[in-house]
C-alpha positions in Angstrom: 26.0 26.1 -2.2 22.9 28.1 -1.4 20.6 25.9 0.9 18.3 28.5 2.3 14.6 28.0 1.2 13.4 31.1 -0.2 9.7 30.0 0.5 10.3 29.6 4.2 11.6 33.0 5.0 10.9 36.6 4.0 13.6 38.7 2.1 16.0 40.1 4.5 14.6 37.9 7.4 16.2 34.9 8.9 19.7 33.4 9.0 22.2 33.7 6.3 24.0 31.0 4.7 27.1 32.1 6.7 25.2 32.3 10.2 23.8 29.0 9.6 27.0 27.3 8.8 28.8 28.8 11.6 26.1 27.9 14.0 25.8 24.3 12.9 29.4 23.6 12.9 29.9 25.0 16.3 27.1 22.9 17.9 28.3 19.7 16.1 31.9 20.3 17.2 30.9 20.8 20.7 28.5 17.8 20.9 31.0 15.5 19.5 33.8 16.9 21.5 31.9 16.1 24.7 31.1 12.5 23.4 34.8 11.7 22.6 36.4 13.6 25.9 33.7 12.4 28.5 31.8 9.3 27.4 33.9 7.4 24.9 36.8 6.9 27.5 34.3 5.2 29.9 32.8 3.1 27.2 36.2 1.9 26.0 37.0 1.0 29.3 33.9 -1.1 29.5 34.5 -2.7 26.4 38.1 -4.0 27.5 36.6 -5.3 30.7 33.9 -7.0 28.9 36.5 -8.6 26.5 38.6 -9.6 29.4 41.8 -7.5 28.4 44.7 -7.3 30.8 44.6 -4.3 33.2 48.2 -3.2 32.6 49.7 -4.1 35.8 50.6 -7.6 35.0 54.0 -9.1 36.3 56.0 -11.0 34.2 56.3 -14.8 35.7 52.9 -14.3 37.6 49.4 -15.1 36.8 47.7 -12.8 34.5 44.1 -14.2 34.6 41.4 -11.9 34.2 37.7 -12.4 35.7 34.7 -11.9 33.1 32.3 -10.5 35.6 31.1 -7.7 33.3 30.5 -10.1 30.3 28.7 -12.4 32.8 26.6 -10.0 34.1 25.7 -8.8 30.6 25.0 -12.2 29.1 22.8 -13.2 32.1 20.3 -10.4 31.3 20.6 -10.2 27.5 18.6 -13.6 26.8 15.6 -12.6 28.9 15.3 -9.1 27.2 15.5 -10.8 23.9 12.8 -13.2 25.0 10.6 -10.2 26.3 10.8 -8.2 23.3 10.8 -11.0 20.6 9.0 -13.8 22.3 5.3 -14.7 21.8 3.5 -11.4 22.8 4.1 -8.0 21.4 6.2 -5.6 23.1 4.1 -2.6 22.2 0.3 -2.4 21.0 -1.4 0.5 19.5 -4.9 1.2 21.3 -7.7 2.3 19.6 -9.6 5.8 20.5 -13.1 4.7 19.5 -14.8 1.3 19.2 -14.6 1.7 15.3 -10.7 1.9 15.4 -10.4 -1.6 17.0 -9.5 -3.4 13.6 -7.3 -0.7 12.5 -5.4 -0.6 15.9 -4.9 -4.1 15.6 -3.7 -4.1 11.9 -1.0 -1.0 13.0 0.3 -3.5 15.5 0.9 -6.4 13.3 2.2 -4.2 10.4 4.8 -2.3 12.7 5.9 -5.4 14.1 6.2 -6.7 10.5 8.1 -3.9 9.7 10.6 -4.5 12.5 11.0 -8.3 12.2 10.5 -8.8 8.5 11.5 -5.8 6.5 14.4 -5.2 8.9 16.4 -7.7 10.8 14.8 -6.7 14.3 16.3 -9.6 16.2 20.1 -8.9 15.1 19.3 -5.1 15.4 18.0 -5.2 18.9 20.9 -7.8 20.1 23.4 -5.2 19.4 21.1 -2.5 20.9 20.5 -4.4 24.0 24.1 -5.1 24.6 25.1 -1.7 23.9 22.5 -0.4 26.7 23.8 -3.2 29.1 27.5 -2.3 28.8 28.0 1.0 27.0 25.7 3.5 28.5 23.1 3.2 26.1 21.9 1.5 22.8 20.7 3.5 19.9 18.1 3.0 17.4 17.4 5.2 14.2 14.6 4.8 11.7 14.2 6.8 8.4 12.2 6.4 5.2 14.6 4.7 2.7 13.7 5.9 -0.9 17.3 5.2 -2.2 17.6 3.6 -5.7 18.7 0.0 -6.2 20.4 -0.7 -9.5 20.7 -4.3 -11.2 21.8 -5.2 -14.6 20.0 -8.1 -16.3 20.7 -9.8 -19.6 18.3 -11.5 -21.9 18.6 -13.5 -25.2 16.6 -14.1 -28.0 13.7 -11.8 -27.3 11.2 -11.0 -29.9 10.1 -7.2 -30.6 6.9 -7.7 -28.5 8.8 -9.0 -25.3 11.5 -6.5 -25.6 9.2 -3.6 -25.9 7.3 -4.8 -22.6 10.4 -4.8 -20.8 11.7 -1.4 -22.0 8.4 0.0 -20.9 8.8 -0.9 -17.4 9.5 1.9 -14.8 13.0 2.4 -14.2 14.4 0.2 -17.0 17.1 1.6 -19.1 18.9 -0.2 -22.2 22.4 -0.7 -22.0 22.8 -2.5 -25.2 20.5 -4.0 -27.8 22.0 -6.2 -30.7 19.3 -7.8 -33.2 19.9 -11.2 -34.8 18.0 -13.1 -37.5 15.2 -15.3 -36.1 16.2 -19.0 -35.8 15.3 -21.0 -38.8 15.9 -18.4 -41.3 18.6 -19.2 -43.9 20.6 -17.1 -46.1 18.8 -17.9 -49.3 15.5 -16.9 -47.6 16.9 -13.7 -46.0 18.0 -12.9 -49.7 14.7 -13.7 -51.0 13.0 -11.6 -48.4 15.0 -8.6 -49.1 14.6 -8.8 -52.8 11.0 -8.6 -52.2 11.3 -5.9 -49.7 10.1 -7.9 -46.9 11.4 -7.2 -43.1 13.5 -10.0 -41.8 12.1 -11.3 -38.3 14.7 -10.8 -35.6 15.4 -11.7 -32.2 17.3 -9.3 -29.5 19.9 -9.8 -27.2 19.5 -7.0 -24.8 21.4 -5.9 -21.7 19.4 -3.6 -19.5 19.8 -1.8 -16.1 16.9 -1.7 -13.6 16.6 1.1 -11.1 14.1 0.8 -8.2 13.4 2.5 -5.1 13.3 0.7 -1.8 10.3 2.5 -0.5 10.5 1.0 2.8 11.3 2.0 6.6 14.8 1.3 7.5 15.6 0.7 11.1 19.3 0.6 11.8 21.5 0.8 15.1 24.7 2.4 15.2 28.2 1.9 17.1 27.7 4.0 20.3 30.3 6.6 19.1 28.7 7.6 16.0 25.7 9.3 17.9 26.4 12.7 19.6 24.4 14.9 21.6 24.8 18.1 23.5 26.3 17.9 27.2 23.5 19.9 28.5 20.7 17.5 27.2 18.8 15.3 29.6 16.8 13.6 27.2 16.1 13.9 23.1 13.0 16.0 23.9 15.1 18.7 25.5 18.2 18.4 23.6 19.8 21.5 21.4 21.3 19.0 19.0 21.8 15.6 18.3 22.8 13.3 15.3 24.4 10.6 13.6 27.9 10.7 12.1 29.4 8.3 10.0 31.8 7.5 7.4 29.5 6.8 4.1 30.7 5.8 0.9 30.5 7.8 -2.2 27.9 5.5 -3.6 25.6 5.4 -0.8 25.5 9.0 -1.0 25.2 9.5 -4.5 21.9 7.2 -4.2 20.4 9.6 -1.8 20.9 12.2 -4.5 24.0 13.9 -3.6 26.5 15.3 -6.4 29.2 13.1 -6.8 31.8 16.1 -7.6 31.1 17.9 -4.4 31.5 14.3 -2.5 34.9 13.8 -4.3 36.0 17.0 -2.8 35.6 15.8 0.9 37.0 12.3 0.4 38.9 10.9 3.4 41.2 7.9 3.7 40.3 7.6 7.4 37.5 4.7 7.9 35.7 5.1 10.9 36.9 7.4 13.9 40.4 6.3 13.8 41.5 8.6 16.6 38.3 7.8 18.9 39.6 5.6 21.9 36.3 4.0 22.0 36.6 3.2 18.1 40.1 1.6 19.0 38.6 -0.6 21.8 35.7 -1.6 19.9 37.5 -2.7 16.7 40.4 -4.1 18.8 43.6 -4.4 17.6 43.7 -1.6 14.9 47.3 -2.0 14.1 46.9 -5.6 12.7 43.9 -4.7 10.1 44.6 -5.2 6.5 45.1 -2.3 4.2 42.0 -0.6 3.0 40.9 -1.2 -0.6 40.6 1.6 -3.0 36.8 1.2 -2.7 36.9 1.4 0.9 39.0 4.6 0.9 36.2 6.4 -1.1 34.3 7.3 1.9 33.0 10.9 3.3 32.4 12.0 6.7 28.5 12.4 6.6 26.6 14.0 9.7 22.9 14.0 10.1 22.0 16.5 12.8 18.7 17.5 14.4 18.9 20.9 15.9 16.7 23.8 17.0 17.6 27.1 15.3 15.7 30.1 14.7 16.0 29.7 10.9 13.1 32.3 9.8 14.1 34.9 12.2 10.7 34.8 14.2 12.3 34.7 17.5 11.3 31.1 18.0 13.8 28.1 17.5 12.3 25.2 15.3 13.7 21.5 14.4 15.6 21.3 11.3 17.3 18.2 9.7 20.9 19.5 8.6 23.2 17.2 6.6 26.9 18.1 6.3 29.7 16.4 4.6 33.7 16.6 5.5 35.6 17.6 8.4 34.5 21.3 8.0 30.7 20.2 8.2 29.8 21.8 5.1 25.9 22.0 5.0 24.6 20.0 1.9 20.7 19.8 3.0 18.7 21.6 5.3 14.9 21.1 5.9 12.4 21.4 8.6 11.6 18.3 10.5 8.7 16.9 12.6 10.5 14.9 15.2 13.8 13.3 16.1 14.1 9.9 14.7 16.1 8.2 17.4 15.4 6.0 20.4 17.6 5.7 23.4 17.7 2.4 25.4 18.9 2.7 28.8 19.3 -0.1 31.5 19.7 2.4 34.5 19.0 5.9 33.7 20.2 8.6 36.0 17.9 11.5 37.1 18.4 14.7 34.9 21.4 13.3 33.0 21.3 11.9 29.2 23.6 8.9 29.9 22.9 6.6 32.7 24.5 3.9 34.3 24.8 0.2 33.2 25.9 -3.4 34.3 29.6 -2.6 33.6 29.5 0.4 35.8 28.4 -2.1 38.6 30.8 -4.9 38.1 34.0 -3.3 36.8 35.3 -2.7 40.2 34.4 -6.3 41.3 36.1 -7.8 38.0 39.4 -5.9 39.0 39.2 -7.3 42.5 38.2 -10.6 41.7 40.8 -10.9 39.1 43.6 -10.0 41.6 42.3 -12.5 44.3 42.5 -15.1 41.7 45.8 -14.3 40.5 47.0 -14.4 44.1 45.3 -17.7 44.5 47.2 -19.1 41.4 50.5 -17.7 42.2 50.2 -19.2 45.8 49.2 -22.5 44.2 52.4 -22.1 41.7 54.9 -21.4 44.7 53.5 -24.4 46.5 53.8 -26.7 43.4 57.1 -25.4 42.3 58.9 -23.7 45.3 62.2 -21.9 45.0 65.6 -23.9 45.7 68.5 -22.3 47.6 71.7 -24.0 46.4 75.4 -23.4 47.3 77.3 -21.8 44.5 79.8 -24.1 42.8 78.5 -27.2 44.6 75.8 -27.8 42.4 75.3 -28.3 38.8 73.0 -25.5 38.2 71.9 -27.1 34.9 70.3 -30.0 36.8 68.5 -27.6 39.3 66.9 -25.7 36.6 65.9 -28.9 34.8 62.1 -29.6 36.2 61.7 -32.8 34.5 60.1 -35.5 36.9 62.5 -37.9 38.3 65.6 -36.1 36.9 68.7 -36.2 39.0 70.5 -33.1 40.7 74.4 -33.6 40.9 75.9 -32.0 44.1 79.4 -32.3 45.4 78.2 -32.7 49.0 74.9 -33.7 50.6 72.9 -30.8 51.6 73.9 -28.3 49.2 70.2 -27.8 48.0 67.5 -26.5 50.4 64.0 -26.0 48.7 61.8 -23.1 50.1 58.5 -25.0 51.1 55.6 -22.4 50.7 52.2 -23.6 51.9 49.1 -23.0 49.6 47.2 -20.2 51.0 44.6 -20.1 48.2 42.0 -21.6 50.3 41.7 -18.5 52.4 40.8 -16.4 49.5 37.7 -18.7 48.5 35.6 -16.9 51.1 36.4 -13.6 49.2 35.5 -14.8 46.1 32.1 -16.0 47.5 31.6 -12.3 48.9 32.6 -10.8 45.6 30.0 -13.0 44.1 27.5 -12.1 46.5 28.2 -8.4 46.1 27.7 -8.9 42.0 24.4 -10.6 42.7 23.2 -7.8 44.9 24.0 -5.1 42.6 22.6 -6.9 39.3 19.9 -9.0 40.8 21.0 -11.9 39.0 21.7 -15.0 41.3 22.6 -18.6 40.5 19.6 -19.8 42.1 17.0 -17.5 40.2 18.6 -19.0 36.8 18.4 -22.5 38.0 22.0 -23.1 38.2 22.5 -23.8 41.9 21.1 -27.5 42.6 21.9 -27.4 46.3 19.8 -24.3 46.9 16.8 -25.4 45.0 16.7 -29.1 46.2 17.0 -27.9 50.0 14.5 -25.0 49.6 10.7 -24.9 49.5 8.7 -24.1 46.3 7.6 -20.7 47.7 11.0 -19.7 48.7 12.5 -20.6 45.3 9.6 -18.7 43.7 10.2 -15.6 45.9 14.1 -15.9 44.9 13.0 -16.2 41.2 10.7 -13.2 41.6 13.6 -11.1 43.2 15.7 -11.5 40.3 12.7 -10.8 37.9 12.1 -7.5 39.4 15.2 -6.3 38.1 14.9 -7.8 34.9 11.2 -6.4 34.7 12.5 -2.9 35.5 15.3 -2.9 32.9 12.4 -4.4 30.2 10.0 -1.4 31.1 12.6 1.1 30.5 13.6 -0.7 27.3 10.0 -0.7 26.4 9.8 3.2 26.6 12.5 3.2 23.7 10.5 0.6 21.8 7.3 2.7 22.2 9.3 5.8 20.7 10.4 3.7 17.9 7.2 2.3 17.0 5.4 5.5 17.0 7.9 6.8 14.6 7.7 4.2 12.2 3.9 4.4 12.5 4.3 8.2 11.4 6.7 7.3 8.6 4.2 4.6 6.9 1.1 7.2 7.2 3.3 10.0 5.9 5.3 8.3 3.0 3.6 5.1 1.8 1.6 6.1 -1.0 0.0 2.8 -2.2 -1.6 -0.3 -0.9 0.9 -3.0 0.2 0.1 -6.9 0.4 1.8 -8.5 3.5 1.5 -11.6 5.5 0.0 -10.9 8.9 -1.0 -13.6 11.1 -0.4 -16.2 8.4 -2.7 -14.3 6.2 -2.1 -12.1 3.1 -4.1 -8.9 3.9 -3.7 -5.6 2.2 -2.6 -2.6 4.3 -3.0 1.1 3.6 -1.7 3.1 6.3 -2.9 6.4 4.6 -6.2 6.0 6.3 -4.8 5.2 9.8 -4.8 7.9 12.8 -1.4 8.7 13.7 -2.5 9.8 17.0 -3.3 6.3 18.3 -2.0 5.5 21.7 0.8 3.2 22.1 1.3 1.1 25.1 4.0 -1.0 26.5 3.2 -4.8 27.2 6.2 -6.5 28.6 6.1 -9.5 30.6 8.8 -11.6 32.0 9.7 -15.1 33.8 7.9 -18.3 33.8 6.4 -17.4 37.0 4.6 -14.4 35.8 3.5 -16.7 32.6 2.1 -19.2 35.1 0.2 -16.5 37.1 -1.3 -15.0 33.8 -2.3 -18.3 32.7 -4.0 -19.2 36.0 -6.0 -15.8 36.0 -7.0 -16.2 32.6 -8.2 -19.8 33.1 -10.4 -18.5 35.9 -11.7 -15.9 33.8 -12.7 -18.2 30.9 -14.3 -20.7 33.7 -16.3 -17.6 34.8 -17.3 -16.6 31.5 -18.3 -20.2 30.3 -20.5 -20.4 33.5 -22.4 -17.2 32.8 -22.8 -18.3 29.0 -24.3 -21.3 30.1 -26.7 -20.1 32.4 -27.6 -16.5 31.1 -27.0 -17.2 27.5 -24.9 -15.6 24.8 -26.9 -12.3 24.6 -26.5 -11.8 28.5 -25.4 -8.2 29.5 -22.2 -9.3 31.2 -20.0 -11.2 28.7 -20.4 -12.4 25.1 -18.8 -15.0 23.0 -16.4 -12.5 21.4 -15.1 -11.7 25.0 -15.0 -15.4 25.6 -12.9 -16.0 22.3 -10.5 -13.3 23.2 -9.7 -14.8 26.8 -8.9 -18.1 25.0 -6.7 -16.5 22.4 -4.9 -14.2 25.0 -4.3 -17.8 26.9 -2.6 -19.1 23.8 -0.6 -16.0 23.1 0.7 -16.2 26.9 1.5 -19.9 26.4 3.9 -18.8 23.2 1.5 -19.5 20.2 1.7 -16.5 18.2 -1.3 -17.0 16.2 -4.4 -17.8 17.7 -6.5 -17.7 14.8 -5.1 -21.1 13.9 -7.2 -22.6 16.8 -10.3 -20.0 17.1 -11.9 -18.2 14.4 -11.9 -14.3 15.1 -15.3 -12.8 15.9 -16.2 -9.4 16.8 -16.2 -8.3 20.4 -20.0 -7.7 20.3 -21.0 -10.8 18.4 -24.5 -12.3 18.9 -25.3 -15.4 17.7 -28.5 -15.3 15.1 -32.0 -16.0 16.3 -33.4 -19.4 15.5 -35.0 -19.9 12.1 -38.4 -21.7 11.6 -39.1 -24.7 9.8 -38.5 -24.3 6.1 -41.3 -23.8 3.6 -42.4 -27.0 2.1 -41.9 -27.4 -1.9 -45.1 -27.9 -4.1 -43.9 -31.7 -4.6 -43.8 -32.1 -0.6 -47.3 -30.4 -0.2 -48.9 -32.9 -2.8 -47.2 -35.6 -1.0 -48.5 -34.4 2.4 -52.1 -34.1 0.9 -51.8 -37.8 -0.5 -50.5 -38.9 2.8 -53.4 -37.0 4.5 -56.0 -38.7 2.2 -54.5 -42.1 2.6 -54.5 -41.7 6.4 -58.3 -40.4 6.3 -59.1 -43.6 4.3 -57.3 -45.7 6.7 -59.3 -44.2 9.7 -62.6 -44.6 7.8 -61.9 -48.3 7.2 -60.8 -48.7 10.7 -64.1 -47.1 11.8 -65.9 -49.7 9.7 -64.3 -52.3 11.2 -64.6 -51.0 14.5 -68.6 -50.6 14.0 -68.9 -54.1 12.6 -67.2 -55.6 15.6 -69.6 -53.7 17.8 -72.5 -55.0 15.9 -71.1 -58.7 16.1 -70.6 -58.0 19.7 -74.2 -56.9 20.1 -75.7 -59.9 18.2 -73.6 -62.1 20.5 -74.9 -60.7 23.7 -78.3 -60.8 22.3 -78.0 -64.6 21.6 -76.7 -65.5 24.6 -79.5 -63.6 26.5 -82.1 -65.5 24.6 -80.7 -68.9 25.2 -80.4 -67.9 29.0 -84.3 -66.9 29.0 -85.1 -70.2 27.0 -83.0 -72.5 29.7 -85.0 -70.5 32.6 -88.5 -71.4 31.2 -87.7 -75.0 30.6 -86.3 -75.1 33.9 -89.4 -73.8 35.6 -91.9 -76.2 33.4 -89.8 -79.2 34.5 -90.3 -78.3 38.0 -94.0 -78.2 37.9 -94.2 -81.2 36.1 -92.2 -83.8 37.9 -92.3 -82.1 41.2 -93.6 -85.2 42.8 -91.9 -88.0 40.7 -88.5 -86.8 39.9 -85.4 -85.2 41.9 -85.2 -81.6 40.7 -81.3 -81.8 40.2 -81.6 -84.7 37.8 -84.2 -82.8 35.7 -81.9 -79.9 35.6 -79.1 -82.2 34.6 -81.0 -83.9 31.6 -82.2 -80.7 30.4 -78.6 -79.4 30.1 -77.7 -82.6 28.4 -80.6 -82.3 25.9 -79.1 -78.7 25.4 
């Protein structure tokens, strides 16, 4: 099979088929040998410790208890990691390069999150990845564009010709069988009459079709650690010479990818998985008890996807290529250039200048071994104390009675004192300080304490709030460091997923983001967007964030009230973002349910003037003005009449007063000698 692309290399220049085959085979074999010989035994041992399997030094008749410190340390960290990456906030976010790219970056963040958690079962995938990272020296994630075909068979009955034609015109539909029958309601006589007249008999069809559709989705998967391989000299995925994924793939799955079935049948293997791998045996557990493989399960082929740097075109520069092989001889069946390596490695405790770091299992395996030995000694001491050994005089005691440990059972002896028990005191209490010391050692190594997890009421009740918070934060520092290390793998994967959808998604897709159905077209996105980690951990950190955001919101509100929404310091869009961030930190994923989204530079529109009155309103206003004018005129007339009347009254009063004065003066002169002046005045007034 020729697999050199003639368009990529000039005639007589570059690697031949044999040279490429030899180089790739040697690189794959060296990398796999490194994994199987150096790394897999360590992982296999960690798996056995995690499961609490015996150490192999057990003594018959003695305690064989095994402590589970590796599992305890792993499970203490795992829930926090899952909460960080699948809680309310997104672990990574894409950042815009310009102000016009803000909406694009937000949609890219939501869409990549949708691909991870909806299109793929992200929760289950990363539960396995994080557990492998905590106990198997690394968890591995792989992403690819899945355009494999899905074939389904459907049957329909009673279709008319129009419906049948519409179904067969669908893309990817192939008719398996089509059977025509006379339409219901047409009897034999009517059929004979229609045939004699040359008319076509109406028919309905029973059809069986095969529908083939392509997934056209991003596929994210994890893999058992033994399936990933990398060269021994690599320190990271960026400087490795070769890395890849080996698996025992079914013939059907490879045919769906476009490989020739006859070629695959030549490389069938009866071994499913890597039966000889110590790590595979430890992980699958009890391989001798597995049920026999079915004929379908035995139709599997060793399939390797390798990403390696080779000087394929002979220009003196090694370029990255994706090379696929099948079978134990690693026969190349696909060779194509690659833009990047689609793997992400999650390490909980990386070692400098090494690809595989350490993990929690490495930190606690020795403690589990010592603690198990201590517990066994304690239980053996308790057993010897409860069931002491007994010395008997041979021939003077019935041994069956001595061996009977039933409570209250008698022991027959020929003479008194023929039985002497060896009383052994219980010394297990002397080992309790050692158990406490080992637990303290494990806590100092892993950072996970009972107090930090809220499991030690004595400590929490007798300690101040500040001390408890300091203890919790001390444990959260270890967790936060692991989360940030895992975030690097999440960033690499998110950027790889973004590149895939930009490159391969050739049509708009409508998905549900933030509880709203929106069209997504990644073809117009910028593949160079920044990707930033956004991890937070612990209730204390959450409370601190909420406190800071509350202060920011209070200051923003005060500025808006004093300076108005058009001030140069803070706008309504920023105030809304603060409120939305508070909801996200508190655990509410969709802030749009509480506050409408508005642009960051939103400004309220200027106040509008009074509306223009209509013609009817204008006429009504004229009429009202006329009525008001008339009313004012009438009021003025009334006021003028009142003024005239007042003037007349004043004039009449003055006249009367003048007449009275004249009469008084005349009376004084006439009766000044005979009549008292006062009497005259009184009589005059009475006369008036």
